[in-house]
C-alpha positions as CSV (number, residue, x, y, z in Angstrom):
1,M,0.0,0.0,0.0
2,G,1.2,3.5,-0.6
3,I,0.1,7.1,-0.1
4,V,0.3,9.6,-2.9
5,H,-0.2,13.3,-2.4
6,G,0.3,16.3,-4.5
7,G,-1.3,19.4,-5.9
8,E,-1.3,18.5,-9.5
9,L,-2.9,15.8,-11.6
10,C,0.4,14.9,-13.2
11,L,2.0,14.0,-9.9
12,M,-0.9,11.9,-8.7
13,K,-1.4,10.3,-12.1
14,E,2.3,9.4,-12.4
15,S,2.4,7.9,-9.0
16,K,-0.8,5.9,-9.7
17,D,0.6,4.6,-13.0
18,I,3.9,3.5,-11.3
19,A,2.0,1.9,-8.4
20,S,-0.3,0.0,-10.8
21,Q,2.8,-1.5,-12.6
22,Y,3.8,-3.1,-9.3
23,N,0.3,-3.9,-8.1
24,I,0.5,-1.5,-5.2
25,M,-2.8,-0.1,-3.8
26,I,-2.7,3.7,-3.4
27,I,-4.6,6.1,-1.3
28,G,-4.7,9.7,-2.5
29,V,-4.5,12.6,-0.1
30,A,-5.7,15.8,-1.8
31,I,-7.1,19.3,-1.1
32,D,-10.3,20.3,-2.8
33,L,-9.2,23.1,-5.1
34,E,-11.7,22.6,-7.9
35,G,-12.8,26.3,-7.6
36,E,-9.2,27.2,-8.8
37,N,-9.3,24.8,-11.7
38,Q,-7.0,22.3,-10.0
39,Q,-8.8,18.9,-9.7
40,S,-7.7,15.9,-7.7
41,L,-7.2,12.5,-9.3
42,T,-10.2,10.5,-8.0
43,T,-9.2,7.1,-9.5
44,C,-7.0,6.1,-6.6
45,D,-8.0,2.9,-4.7
46,G,-8.9,5.3,-1.9
47,L,-9.1,9.0,-1.5
48,I,-8.8,11.3,1.5
49,K,-9.9,14.8,0.4
50,Y,-9.6,17.8,2.6
51,M,-11.4,21.1,2.1
52,D,-9.2,24.0,0.9
53,G,-8.9,25.6,4.4
54,L,-7.6,22.4,6.0
55,R,-4.0,22.3,4.5
56,L,-2.5,22.0,8.0
57,A,-4.7,19.0,8.8
58,R,-3.7,17.3,5.6
59,Q,0.0,17.9,6.2
60,D,-0.4,16.6,9.8
61,H,-2.1,13.4,8.4
62,I,0.7,12.9,5.8
63,Q,3.6,13.5,8.3
64,K,2.3,11.2,11.1
65,P,4.7,8.3,11.7
66,S,3.5,5.3,9.7
67,N,4.6,2.0,8.3
68,L,3.1,2.8,4.9
69,Q,5.4,3.3,2.0
70,I,5.3,6.6,0.3
71,V,5.0,6.1,-3.5
């Protein structure tokens, strides 16, 4: 399992494509920025999506010690 995060479709898509080559399940961690024409990739196996004002909560979630590999 891996976690992918990023502010652009290209980063999330590239990570998803690499993970699928190795049969790794991915969970996307995104911020809802559709109002700014920046959409999140929603085709991950799982998606955690924060509202725009919750950037610090998202960073805290990503940075917590974990045994998950970061893809």
